[in-house]
N, C-alpha and C positions, 0 to 999 in steps of 0.2 A: 408428506408434502411440506415444502418450506413455508407456504402461506398459513399463518396461524393468527390467533388472537391472544392477547395477554390480559389476564384477569388480575387487577391490582389487589383484590381481596384475597384471592388464593395464592397470589404471587407465582403463578404458573401459566404456561402456554397451553391453550386449549384449541379445539377445532373451531374454525371460523363460524360464528353464529351471532345472533342478537343477544343471547344469554349464555352464561357460563355453564358448561356441562357438569362442573364440579359442585358449585354452590347455588346455581340457579339465578345468580345476580345478573343484572343488565350490563352488557358490555358497551362501552363508549365507542364512538366512531373512530377515535384515535387508537383503539385497541388493536387494530389490524397491523400486522407486521410480517416480514419475511425473515425466517430464521432457519439457519442450516449450519452444518459443520463439515469439514473436509480435512484430509491429511495432505500435508504439503512438505516437500523436500527443498529447502532454500538453496542447498549446494548446487543444484542443477537448474536453477531458475534465474535467468538474467534480471528479472524484475526485482528479485531479492538483493542481488548484487548492486543494483542501482542505488539503493539507500546509502550504504557506506561510501561507495566509490564516487558518488556525485559531490561529496564533501571533501574527501581525501585528495583526489586527483587535482581539482582546481586549487586547493591549498598548496600542494607541491608546486604546481605551475606558477602560482603567485610568488612563492618564495624564490623560485628560480629567476623569475623576471626581476624581482627586487634586487637580488644578488647581482644579476647581470647589469642592471642600470647603475647600481652603486659602484661597481668596479669600473664601468665606463666613465663615470664622473670623476672618480678618484685617480684612475691610472691611464685613462685614454685608450687608444687602439692597441698599444703594446700590452697593457694590462689585460685587455680582453683576449688577446691572442694567447697569453699565458694561462688565463683562466680556462679557456676552451681546451687547451692542450693538457691540462693537469687534472684537477679533481672535480670539475664542474659536472660533466656528463656522467662519470661513474657514480657521483653522489646522487644525482637525480634518478638515474636508473636503479640504484640501490634502494632509494626510498620507495619508488614505484613497486619494485619487486617485493619489498618488505610489506607494503600495504596489501597487495594482492595475496601474498602468502598468508598474512594474518587473517584476512577475511576468509580465505579458503579453510584454514585450520579451525576458525571459529564456527563456520557452518558445518564442517565435517564433525566437529564435536557435538553440535546441537542435534544432528541427525534429523529425523522426521519431526514435524510439528503438527499439532492439532489446532485448527482454526475454527473458532465459533463466531459466526457473523449474525448480526441482527440489523435489519433496516426497519425503522419505525418513524413515527411522525416527527421525532426530534432530529434524526439523522442516521448515520452509519456507525456501527459499534463493532469492535473486534476484540476478542480475547484470545490470546495466543498461549498455548500450553505445550510443554515438552511431551513428546509421545514415546520417550524411551521406555517408560514403565506404564503400560496401559492401566494397571491397577491403581496407580498413584500419579495422577496428573499434577504437574507443577506449572503454575502460572508464570510465564516468562514476561509478558507485557500485555497491556490493553490500550486501546486507542478509541477515541470518540471524535467524530467529525459531524458538526451540525450542518444542516442543509444550507444555512446562510453562509457558511464558510466555503462551500464548493463553488468553484468557478469554471471548471471544465470536466467533462466526463467522456471517457473513451471506452468503448466495448471491444473486446477481442473474442469474437465467437469461436474462432479456431482454437483458442486456448481456454474457452469457458471462463473468462476473466473480465472484470469491469474495473477500470481505473478511475480514481477520484483525484482531481488536482485542486490544490488550494495553497497559494494562488494558482492562476491558470497554467503556469509553466513549472509547477512544483508537484511532483507525484507524492500524494499524502497517504493514500491507502489503496491496496489492491484487494478486490474481492475475488477469491478463488471459488469456483462453483463446479458442480456437475451440470449435466445438460439441462435437467429440470429446474434446478436452482437458478441457473443463468436466465432462463426464460421468465421465471417468477420475479427475480430481482429486477430484470430489465423492465418488466411491466410495471412494477411498483415504482421504480425510479422515474419512468416516463410519466406516470400520473402525478408524482410529486413535483416535478420541475416543468410541467407543461406550460405553466404561466410565469415561470421565472425568466425574466429578460436578461439577467446578468450571468446566466450560466451558458457557457459555450459548449455545443455538442459537436463531436467529430463527425466525419463524413458518414452518411447513412449506409447501413449494410442490409442485405436482404432479410426480411422478417423482423427487423428492429429499426423501423424507419425513423423514429423520433429520438431514440436513445443512443444510437451508434453513429 
């Protein structure tokens, strides 16, 4: 079960209770957490592609606009016609093709990933490991998001995923779950943000009235 308690003395996750099953010590109210892991293949997930492309594509568009305006100021209509008939569109298309190809090869090389998620009183935590060798996990990255940073939450029941936005229009973390972890995580999040006036919730979905 994803719902557990964390004992600071034992530095281990234990079954939810008022005392630790390992040392017998009293567990604080903040010890409750939701913890789970899952395999994920970013190559086939559009949410994973969103992270690099949301930076690369606007940057290319901005460069194109700057070049277009600069040529218009310097050379006028004739210069713009020459620009559009020569290298402009092939260059922009080549840059887009290069970025998409680079992201594809990067995710293809990474293969499957093992995600470890924790929701606790501080916020959401993610540790991302390479799953190429199950006997030797390699930490790729980790991410920590405090509850005070989160401005919008979107749940995708059909994908068993929960999206955290910080700020409200910037996707900062995706929680991939199985069916049980999704329900436990949604319930925990609902309890955490029920009194938060500065967190925007997306349109309710059946069974998750306050979180989705």
